[in-house]
N, C-alpha and C positions, 0 to 999 in steps of 0.2 A: 556335545550335539554334533560339531563338525566330524568327530571321529565316527561317530554313527551313520552320518550321511556318506562317508568314504567307505564304509563298509557295504553301505547298501550299493554304491556304483560299482563297487569291486564285484559284487554279486552279481550285478547285472552283466557285467563284462563277462563273466563265466556263463550266465544261464542263458541269456539271449542268443549267442551263436550255438549253442547246442538246440535249443528250442527252434530255431530257424531251420537249421539243418534237417531235424527231423520232420519238421513240418515240409520241406520242400522236398524231401524223398518221399514223404506219404503222397503229397498231390502228383508228383510225377509218378508214381506206381498207380495209383488211383486214375491217372490220365491213360497211361498205357493200357489199365485193365478195360477201361473203356471202350477203347479203341478196339479191342478183340471181339470178335463176332460171338463169343460164348464166356458163360462164367461156370466157374466150378462152384455149386453150392455144397454147403456142410450141413448136415443135420445134426444138432446138438441137443442132448435130452433134456428136456424141461423149457428149452428155448426155440427150438424149432429151425427153421432152414435158415442159414444164414451166410452171404457171401463174402469171403475174405479176400481182402484187397491183396495183391501179390500173388495169388495162386495163378493167374494167367501168366505172368512173367515167368514164374517157376515152371510152368508146364512149357512155356517156349525154351527154357534153357535146358530143361531135360531133352526136348526133342532135338534141340541143335547137338547137344552132346553127345546123344545116341547116334544122330547121324555121322557126328563127326568119327565115333568110334567104328561104325560099319564102313565108312569111307576108307579108313585106314586099312582094313582088311581088303577092300576092293582094290585100292592100290597095290597092296603086297602081291595080291594074286595077279594082277596085270603086269606087274613087275616080273614076277617070277614067270608068267606064260611067255613074256616077250624075251626074256631072257633065255629060257628054253629053246624058243623057237631059234633064236640067234646061234646058240651054240650046236644045234642040231643040224643047221645048216652050214657051220664052220664060216659064216661071213664076219665073225668078230675078230 
């Protein structure tokens, strides 16, 4: 009986941290999604319209990544323009 109880507690030591981590991540994603002024509904056949938590965060991550990608080219163009102006005026 004592061995069985030890196995139970060892199982708790494995399962509880994983479950708590998943629950905390879910709550944080849901909280951030509720802060956003929009929801992205998904229509599933036979079920109807469903709001999936995390799509708001995914939208934000994609938008920030796209802005970063575009900013890279903007900075490159700005650098090339400034360096070209510098070389054409022979001030460098």
